N, C-alpha and C positions, 0 to 999 in steps of 0.2 A: 595674234590681238591687237586692233585699232586700241594704240593709250590715247580716245581724245584728249584725257585732261595737258597730255602733256606736249598736242599736239598746239592747243590754246595757248600753251607758255609762249611758245616756240612763237606763236605770230601776235602775243603780248611784248614781247623781244624785239621783233620786227619791227611792230608798229613803232619799239621804242628809238629805238636804231632808226627807222628814217625817219623820226624826230631833228634825231643829232643831227644825221648827215645833209639834210634840204635848212641846217643852221650854216651848218655849216662849208655849205659849195657859195662860196664866194658868185661875181658875176659870169665869170666867161673862164674857160681853157686858159689865156692868156694871166690873170688873175690869179689861178690858182697856181701855177706857174712862177708867179714874184716872188723869187726873198724871201721877201719881209713875210707873203703870208707861208709861208714853211710849216713854221704848225701845224696851222689852220690847214695844209694840203696833205699833213698827218696825220690829223684826226680823217680828214675824208677818207684818204685810205684804209683808215683801220676800221670806219665805221662803214667802208660799201663793202669789206671780206666778211663783217662780221654780219650784216644783210646776206650776204649772198651762203654764208660759210649756214644760217638760218633758213634759208631758201631748202642748199641738202639735204639739210639734219631733220627739215619738217616731211620732203621728198623722202629722202632717203629712209625713214619711219615704216611713211607709207606702203611704200614699194614691202618694205620685209614683212610689213603685221599682214596685207595683204595676203602674201604671197608669189612672188611675180614673180621668182627672180632671182638672180646673184645681182646688180647689177656692173658692168667690170668699168665704171670709170663712175665719174663725178658727175659725166657729160648726158653717161644714159641712164643715171637715174630721174635728170628730166624729161629726159626723149620718152621711158615710159612712164608716167606718170600721165604725158602723151596719148601715150600707145592708148590707153585703158581710162579715157576719158574724164583724170583727173583736172584738166588743162585744157584749155581744145590743143588739135597737135601744134597746127603750125604757132599756136606762141610757144607750145614744149621749145619746138625749134626755136625760136626769135629766143628763148630762154641760153639752151645751152650753150652759144660759146659763153657765159658768166663762173660758168665754171672751168676755163681756161685759164680765166681772165683771174677767177681766185688764188691759182695756183701760180701768177705771174702776181701780184697781189704778194704771194706768200713770202713764192722764192728767188723770186727775179727783181723783188724790190730796190734794189739801187739803176736799174739801166730803164725804169719806169717807165712807159712813153702819155706824157701829161694829156695829150687830147683825148688819150684812147681813156686813163681814168677820172675826166670831161665825161665824155658822149658816156660815160655808164655809170659815172654817180646822179646822173642826171635822169636814168631810167625806173624816177621813183615812181609814177604809175607804173610801171609792169612788174614790182615787187608789190606792190598794192593790190589786182588786178590778179596777182600770183595768193597770196592772199586770201583774198575774196572767192577766188575758184575752188581752194582747203576749205573753205567755209560752207558752200557751194556744192561741195561731194558730203564732205559732213554730216548737213542739213541732210542731205538726198538720202 
C-alpha cells in the first residue's frame, strides 16, 4: 500500500537538503575544487548524496507499493517510474545516471571527478521536477 505520509515526509526532506545544497554550492567547478573550499565541497558531496538517495527511496517505495516488480538496481527504480507514468519517460532516463553517481559518492569518493560533481549538484531543477512529478502522481 502506498504510504503517502512517508512520501510527503521524504519530499520535505528533499526540499530541505536541496536548499542546503544550493547554499553550499560555490560559483563554479573551479571554486568547488579549490583547496580552501574542501569543507564546502564535502557539504556539496553529502547534500547531493542525500538528495539522490531520497529520490531513490521515494521511487523505491512507489515501485514496491504499486507492485511493479523488484528493481534490479537503483537505476531501474527511476526507469520503472518512467515506464508507469510517475515521471515522463525521457525525464526518467535523464535522471537514471544519478543512481550510478550516488554509488560513486558512496564508494569512490577519493577519486571523485569535481566537474561531474559540480554538474550533478547543479541539477536542482531536475530534483524539483522529480518532486513535482511525484506530487502530481499522488494527486492523480
